[in-house]
LOLUMGU-742839 format. One record per residue: residue in one letter; x, y, z of N, C-alpha, C in turn. Coordinates in steps of 0.02 Angstrom, whole numbers, padded with zeros to 5 digits, always signed. Each point is the difference from the previous one (the first is absolute). Example, Ala and Ser with C-alpha at 12.3 -4.5 7.8 and 13.67 -1.06 7.14 Angstrom:
<atoms>
A+00660-00284+00390-00045+00059+00000+00045+00060+00000 S-00018+00053-00036+00042+00059+00003-00039+00055+00037 
</atoms>
This chain:
<atoms>
M+00761-00175-00199+00044+00020-00053-00029+00063-00032 Y+00043+00045-00018-00020+00063-00029+00030+00006-00070 I-00035+00034-00044+00026+00016-00066+00022+00072+00002 V+00061+00013-00018+00027+00068+00001+00013+00022-00071 C-00029+00055-00020+00009+00027-00067+00034+00068+00005 T+00048+00011-00043+00031+00065-00003+00000+00024-00072 T-00014+00063-00008-00001+00029-00067+00031+00068+00002 V+00025+00023-00056+00027+00067-00005-00056+00047-00020 D-00043-00023-00042-00055+00041-00024-00063-00043+00004 T-00053+00025+00031-00060-00040+00009-00031-00020-00066 L+00015+00035-00054-00027-00019-00065+00036-00061-00029 L+00056-00019+00029+00039-00055-00027-00010-00065+00039 V-00050-00003+00043-00011-00060+00040-00022-00057-00046 V+00039-00053+00002-00016-00060-00038+00003-00059+00048 A-00057-00029+00015-00002-00055+00048+00044-00057-00023 G+00037-00027+00047+00043-00057-00016+00069+00020-00026 V+00007+00060-00025+00065+00022-00026+00036+00042+00053 L-00036+00047+00031+00032+00044+00048-00012-00023+00072 C-00033-00056+00009-00016-00024+00067+00043-00061+00016 S+00019-00004+00063+00035-00060+00023-00032-00022+00065 E+00000-00065+00011-00032-00028+00058+00052-00011+00054 I-00012+00029+00060+00046-00010+00055-00040-00014+00064 T+00032-00031+00047-00031-00012+00065+00026+00051+00049 I-00045+00033+00036+00018+00051+00048-00020-00024+00069 M+00047-00002+00046-00016-00016+00070-00015+00067+00034 T-00054+00002+00037-00019+00062+00033+00019-00001+00073 D+00005+00059+00030+00015+00005+00070-00063-00012+00043 H-00057-00007-00032-00061-00009+00038-00033-00067-00014 D+00041-00053-00004-00029-00067-00005-00041-00011+00063 S-00063-00017-00010-00045-00003+00057+00005-00065+00039 T-00011+00006+00065-00003-00056+00045-00070-00029+00001 E-00049+00044-00006-00070-00020+00004-00042+00045-00045 T-00056-00026-00024-00045+00040-00042-00067+00006+00034 L-00026+00061+00001-00066+00015+00028-00045+00021-00057 D-00055-00035-00010-00047+00016-00054-00061+00036+00030 V-00004+00065-00013-00058+00039+00023-00039+00026-00060 T+00004-00036-00056-00037+00021-00059-00075-00003+00015 G-00036+00049-00026-00072+00004+00012-00018+00037+00064 Q+00049+00018+00040-00014+00035+00062+00019+00074-00006 N-00041+00042+00030+00011+00072-00004+00023+00027+00068 C+00020+00063-00001+00023+00037+00058-00049-00009+00058 P+00025-00015+00057+00068-00001+00024+00032-00070+00002 M-00035-00050-00026+00022-00069+00010+00069-00017-00028 P+00022+00025-00058+00067-00015-00021+00054+00021+00051 V-00008+00058+00030+00048+00023+00050-00007-00040+00064 V-00061-00012+00022-00012-00037+00062+00030-00070-00005 K-00013-00035-00054+00026-00068-00008+00075+00000-00012 T+00026+00051-00033+00073+00005-00008+00034+00007+00067 K-00027+00044+00043+00029+00009+00067-00003-00065+00040 Q-00057-00034-00001-00007-00063+00037+00050-00052-00023 T+00012-00004-00066+00046-00049-00027+00072+00019+00015 V+00017+00064-00008+00069+00023+00014+00017-00013+00074 D-00048+00008+00044+00013-00012+00071+00023-00071+00014 R-00019-00048-00042+00018-00071+00010+00068-00018-00032 L+00027+00045-00042+00062-00014-00036+00061+00010+00044 D+00056-00031-00021+00064+00011+00033+00033+00062-00030 D+00045+00031+00037+00037+00058-00024+00035-00018-00066 G-00006+00044-00049+00032-00009-00065-00045-00035-00050 D-00054-00031+00022-00046-00034-00046-00037+00052-00042 V-00017-00019-00062-00036+00045-00045-00068-00031-00016 L-00052+00041+00009-00068-00020-00015-00020+00029-00068 E-00024-00043-00044-00028+00022-00064-00076+00005+00010 V-00028+00058-00015-00072+00012+00009-00031+00011-00069 L-00051-00040-00016-00036+00006-00063-00067+00032+00014 A-00014+00057-00031-00062+00037+00012-00031+00023-00065 T-00065+00008+00000-00035+00027-00058-00025+00070+00012 D+00002+00023+00061-00021+00068+00018+00054+00049-00020 P-00015+00045-00049+00051+00048-00022+00024+00045+00057 G-00042+00012+00049+00019+00040+00058+00054-00033+00043 S+00010-00064-00010+00051-00035+00040+00070+00027-00015 M+00010+00028-00059+00066+00029-00016+00019+00054+00050 N-00046+00047+00011+00013+00054+00049-00008-00024+00071 D-00050-00043+00012-00014-00022+00069+00058-00039+00030 I+00026-00049-00037+00055-00040+00027+00064+00041+00004 A+00011+00043-00049+00060+00044+00002-00003+00045+00061 G-00058+00030+00013-00008+00044+00057+00007-00036+00066 W-00029-00060+00004+00005-00040+00060+00074-00018+00014 A+00035-00023-00051+00070-00020+00009+00044+00060+00020 E-00014+00057-00028+00039+00060+00015-00008+00023+00072 T-00058-00012+00029-00014+00024+00067+00003-00055+00053 T+00023-00060-00020+00002-00056+00047+00071-00022+00012 D+00021-00001+00062+00066-00025+00018+00002-00075-00011 G+00057-00025-00023+00009-00071-00008-00019-00029-00067 V-00020+00043-00047-00016-00023-00067+00030+00047-00051 E+00013-00028-00059+00028+00039-00055-00036-00021-00064 L-00024+00048-00037-00029-00014-00065+00057-00007-00049 V+00011-00060-00025+00057-00014-00044-00017+00020-00072 A-00060-00017-00022-00020+00015-00069-00075-00006-00007 Q-00025+00031-00053-00070-00006-00020-00002-00008-00075 E-00046-00041-00024-00009-00008-00072-00073+00014-00017 D-00010+00045-00045-00067+00022-00021-00020-00041-00061 G-00037-00054+00011-00023-00042-00054-00065+00026-00029 E-00024-00032-00052-00063+00021-00030-00059-00012+00047 T+00000-00057+00033-00055-00016+00045+00023-00019+00070 V+00064-00020+00007+00026-00019+00065+00060+00044+00018 F-00002+00026+00060+00054+00042+00026+00040-00042+00048 T+00066-00002-00009+00043-00042+00041+00045+00045+00043 H+00003-00017+00063+00039+00038+00049+00048-00048+00034 Y+00061+00023+00012+00050-00040+00036+00019+00038+00063 V-00015-00030+00057+00011+00031+00065+00049-00043+00040 R+00054+00030+00024+00050-00036+00040-00009+00018+00073 K+00002-00052+00042+00000+00011+00072+00071+00015+00021 T+00011+00057+00033+00068+00022+00016+00018-00009+00073 E-00048-00010+00044+00015-00011+00071-00057-00033+00035 
</atoms>
């Protein structure tokens, strides 16, 4: 569940008054989650590739990583690899989340 807030002026933000709670379904609901937290380059990409190879076409892999370099590494790998698509990335404070779809 996500909290969505909209304001006209950032100085007028009042929690609970201008915010409404809604449920958002995403296009990248994951089929499987791969946890590579604590691992550094090249392991997040290596393990992502190994896991994607086992998925069925159309499945989405959620990858949880703590290596900040994984943002560029996984994006670059997906861009240059046939049969995969980087659906989304989320830059968290300590965990970086990547959604990779197997396309063929």
